[in-house]
C-alpha positions as CSV (number, residue, x, y, z in Angstrom):
1,X,82.1,13.5,-33.3
2,X,79.0,13.2,-30.9
3,X,78.6,10.1,-29.0
4,X,75.2,8.2,-29.8
5,X,74.2,8.5,-26.0
6,X,74.3,12.5,-26.3
7,X,72.0,12.8,-29.5
8,X,68.5,13.9,-29.2
9,X,66.3,11.1,-30.5
10,X,63.7,13.8,-31.9
11,X,66.2,15.5,-33.9
12,X,66.7,12.3,-35.9
13,X,64.8,13.1,-39.3
14,X,64.8,9.5,-40.4
15,X,62.9,8.6,-37.1
16,X,60.3,11.4,-37.6
17,X,59.6,10.3,-41.2
18,X,59.1,6.9,-40.3
19,X,56.7,7.9,-37.3
20,X,54.8,10.2,-39.8
21,X,54.5,7.4,-42.3
22,X,53.2,4.8,-39.7
23,X,50.6,7.4,-38.6
24,X,49.4,7.9,-42.2
25,X,49.0,4.4,-42.7
26,X,47.0,3.8,-39.4
27,X,44.6,6.8,-40.2
28,X,43.8,4.8,-43.3
29,X,43.2,1.6,-42.0
30,X,39.8,0.8,-40.4
31,X,37.3,-2.3,-39.9
32,X,36.4,-4.0,-43.1
33,X,32.5,-3.4,-44.3
34,X,31.5,-6.8,-43.0
35,X,33.1,-6.2,-39.3
36,X,31.5,-2.8,-39.3
37,X,28.2,-4.2,-40.1
38,X,28.6,-7.0,-37.4
39,X,29.6,-4.4,-34.8
40,X,26.6,-2.2,-35.7
41,X,24.2,-4.9,-35.6
42,X,25.5,-6.2,-32.3
43,X,25.2,-2.7,-30.7
44,X,21.5,-2.1,-32.1
45,X,20.9,-5.7,-30.5
46,X,22.2,-4.6,-27.1
47,X,20.1,-1.5,-27.5
48,X,16.7,-3.5,-28.2
49,X,17.5,-5.8,-25.4
50,X,17.9,-3.0,-23.0
51,X,14.7,-1.4,-24.0
52,X,13.0,-4.7,-23.7
53,X,14.2,-5.1,-20.3
54,X,13.1,-1.7,-19.1
55,X,9.7,-2.2,-21.0
56,X,9.1,-5.6,-19.0
57,X,10.2,-4.1,-15.6
58,X,7.9,-1.0,-16.2
59,X,5.0,-3.4,-17.4
60,X,5.8,-5.6,-14.1
61,X,5.8,-2.6,-11.8
62,X,2.7,-1.2,-13.2
63,X,1.0,-4.6,-12.8
64,X,2.3,-4.8,-9.1
65,X,0.8,-1.5,-8.5
66,X,-2.7,-2.3,-9.9
67,X,-2.5,-5.4,-7.8
68,X,-1.7,-3.5,-4.7
69,X,-4.5,-1.0,-5.1
70,X,-7.1,-3.7,-6.6
71,X,-6.5,-6.5,-4.2
72,X,-7.8,-4.7,-0.9
73,X,-10.6,-3.3,-2.8
74,X,-11.8,-6.4,-4.1
75,X,-11.1,-8.0,-0.7
76,X,-13.4,-5.5,1.0
77,X,-16.0,-5.6,-1.5
78,X,-16.0,-9.5,-1.5
79,X,-16.4,-9.6,2.4
80,X,-19.9,-9.4,3.2
81,X,-21.1,-7.9,6.5
82,X,-22.4,-9.8,9.2
83,X,-26.0,-9.6,8.5
84,X,-28.4,-11.3,10.8
85,X,-30.8,-13.8,9.2
86,X,-34.1,-12.6,8.4
87,X,-37.0,-12.9,10.9
88,X,-39.2,-15.6,10.1
89,X,-42.6,-15.2,9.2
90,X,-44.3,-16.1,12.5
91,X,-42.0,-13.8,14.5
92,X,-42.9,-9.9,14.7
93,X,-39.7,-7.9,14.1
94,X,-38.1,-6.6,17.1
95,X,-38.3,-3.1,17.7
96,X,-36.1,-0.9,20.0
97,X,-35.2,2.6,20.8
98,X,-31.5,3.6,21.0
99,X,-29.4,6.7,21.9
100,X,-26.9,8.2,19.9
101,X,-23.4,6.9,20.4
102,X,-21.3,8.5,23.4
103,X,-17.8,8.5,23.0
104,X,-15.6,6.7,25.7
105,X,-12.2,7.3,26.9
106,X,-10.5,5.8,23.7
107,X,-12.8,7.5,21.2
108,X,-9.8,9.6,19.9
109,X,-7.5,6.6,19.1
110,X,-7.9,5.8,15.4
111,X,-9.2,2.4,14.2
112,X,-10.2,0.9,10.8
113,X,-12.2,-2.1,11.8
114,X,-14.5,-2.6,14.6
115,X,-17.4,-4.7,15.8
116,X,-20.7,-3.7,17.6
117,X,-21.3,-5.9,20.7
118,X,-24.5,-6.0,22.6
119,X,-24.3,-6.4,26.2
120,X,-26.0,-5.8,29.6
121,X,-24.5,-2.9,31.6
122,X,-25.5,-2.0,35.2
123,X,-28.3,0.6,35.3
124,X,-26.1,3.1,37.1
125,X,-23.8,3.5,33.7
126,X,-27.0,5.6,32.5
127,X,-26.4,8.4,35.0
128,X,-22.7,8.2,34.3
129,X,-23.5,9.6,30.7
130,X,-26.2,12.0,32.1
131,X,-29.1,10.0,31.3
132,X,-31.8,8.9,33.9
133,X,-33.5,5.9,33.4
134,X,-37.4,6.4,32.7
135,X,-38.2,3.5,35.0
136,X,-35.6,4.4,37.5
137,X,-38.3,4.7,40.5
138,X,-39.8,1.6,39.3
139,X,-38.7,-1.2,41.8
140,X,-39.9,-4.0,39.5
141,X,-37.3,-2.7,36.6
142,X,-34.0,-4.8,36.0
143,X,-30.8,-3.6,37.3
144,X,-29.4,-3.9,34.0
145,X,-29.8,-2.0,30.5
146,X,-28.8,-3.2,27.2
147,X,-26.1,-1.3,25.4
148,X,-24.4,-1.5,22.0
149,X,-20.5,-1.1,22.5
150,X,-18.2,-0.1,19.5
151,X,-15.1,-2.0,19.8
152,X,-12.0,-1.4,17.7
153,X,-9.9,-4.1,16.2
154,X,-7.3,-3.4,19.3
155,X,-9.9,-4.3,21.7
156,X,-10.6,-0.8,23.0
157,X,-14.2,0.4,23.4
158,X,-14.6,3.4,21.5
159,X,-18.3,4.3,21.9
160,X,-21.4,3.0,23.7
161,X,-25.3,3.6,22.8
162,X,-28.0,2.5,25.2
163,X,-31.0,0.3,23.8
164,X,-34.3,-0.2,25.1
165,X,-36.8,-2.8,23.6
166,X,-40.3,-1.7,22.5
167,X,-42.9,-4.2,23.2
168,X,-46.2,-3.9,21.1
């Protein structure tokens, strides 16, 4: 007679029949129709919520993109350039002759916003750009000339043009 410890449990036909019967019963078991319907409804609700979140986040991203593009355009259109007030009726409009702009040392440095500043420069500045003053030999002429200087937002002068008023 064999000892119980020496027997192979897989060789026991009763155990094998019992395990097969249990597997067959488990195969037939399933969720009830009500549980299945609730489970499917919950899965569909989760899917709808996920799609709604995706839709809302996409819409928010599109709105932010439109705002990022439109705000600077609107701001630049809303800014009015500094326009001098129109001349009064009693004044004759001031006329002047100006040269083209001459680039300066920092003319290659990029800038987005600049100002045009009118100032008086020594008459010798004309010679440094290869220009001779028409009244250079006139001792009664002023020692300065008018110039418009283009200055970038960083404070660097980019170009200069010389201006001469014409009197009628």
